[in-house]
Phi, psi and omega in degrees: 000125181281143175282167180299323181292323179293319177296316179297318181295317179297316179295321180295318179297316179296319181296316179294320179296319179295317179299314180297319181294317181295320178295319179294316179299322179297316178301313181294320183294317179298317179296316179299318181298316180297318181291315184292315179297320178299318180294319179293334180257015177059043174241176182269319185081186181296136181210355186271313187275106178079175179298126181056021178077017185295333181273003178297320178296320177297318179297320178295320178296318178295322178298314180293324180294323184267351182288142179293125176285134180256123181250114178299157186287332188261015183284155167273096199303314183300311180290327178299319179281333182283334185300312178298324178294319179294336177280323187278318187298312177301324179298322179287324185283332183300319186291345184295340183258004183266119177284129183254358181191176181285136176301147178230165187247133171238110184068239178253016181250139176260122181259118177276135178273057173204159180300316178197157178249103179266138177287352175239043186302319180295318179295323177299315180295315180296322180295314181291321180294327179289339178291341179298334178298322180298320180297318180296313181294317179298317181297316182290316184286321185283349183286343178072027180220148183288331183291311174299325179296316177297318178297322180292319179298315181293319181293318181294320177298319178296313184293321180294317182295317182279338172297323178296314179296321179297315179295318179295326180293339181275343182299314177300328177296316179296317179295320183292319184264337179078021180207156173251005176278132180295324176296319178295323179293320177295317179298326180292345180260010180291144179203173179282174185296320185286326186241029187296332179290336186291340182248003175291149180287003175296346174297338174276063189303313179301319178298317180299313182294314181297315182297317184290320177296316178296327177294321176297316179291323182296327180269008176059042179259157177302141006270017182256021187273046177294337180300325185245037180285088188301324183290344183252321188233028179068298179198012179082199187294340180256030179302319186272011179257143179216171176061218184293333178296317176293324180299328179293320174297316181298315180296317180298321180298314183286327174295321178294326175298315178295320180298314180299317179296317180294321179294319178299316176299317182294318186277328190237335189247026173085002180061232182273003181288146178177164180294144179264353177055030179067030182293152179289162183297336182294329181242353182298330181293333183272342184299318177302322178294319179297317179298317181300311183288329177297312179296319181297317181287337172295317178291325175297324176298322177296319175307310182293319180300316179297318180298321183281351189249312190266142176282161180291139178280156168287159185294322179294325176294319180298312181290322179295320180296321180289309187278326186260349181242297188294314183293312175300321178296322178297317180295318178297318181291327175300314180296314182293316182292325177295318177297320180295317179293320178298319178295318181296324184269326188246342185080179178288141184295337183263006179257000000 
């Protein structure tokens, strides 16, 4: 039986490790995006600060941290300062329930490679992701300017519409696996080396496509980046933010991009499962972690690829696509997938 201090120490170590990993991943992701988009557009990208320009992101972060914050006179100061925090904290907390590798044993204790395993992990993720709307609305309203307010109204409408499609896309996954625990969903996708693809939830192709598209829109990425349409709304809901306050919004956005990719891998692409190629026991423990990050960064590449390829949608097109295409398609797929699962488990009612 573990003492209270041992439980607290284990949780604290996991929380600090997740925070350090997310900050490191953000630095790498911003650099990768700049390099990949530059290569796709026949440019050089960052190359001066550090090897291959890898320290350019660190330099930008230090600049924002040391830059003087400018506070407009008409802001609602308490809510104005709370909005960036409300955007960043849910982004950090979401990753705590995502398993990144196979559990291992130390002595008689089993160590899970996730912050915690909740039996309602999917509901936890949906609840925290929906809290991002509050940050957007608070930032726009408390800034005391019409331009951030207009950006906040538009952003909140976008996030709510695609949040609905995202939630509906997860229902077939829950029905298919019979659990809302992310660890349970990963375990349900376990398979042998030869046939590991056959049991991944990627067989739920419509759910996978709908969830990933909604995830791109949920994180305000191109071609759904109407939130930051500079030519139309100056700078969106965070127009009046500068320095480290703006950096918190920026950091939350990129952490959410990583979170969406990691959640997609966990729900549809087998999580940390993958062939071990007969690896020795000395490195076999690390292969699940390698598989997890390999799949996640493949999806991150798709995020970047889409940004470099597709033009921005008009706002009416964006809302019409969410409400008139994704949501009806999600409802239709829920009905079809439920019938398929019922047939697989119960057979035809007249037989």
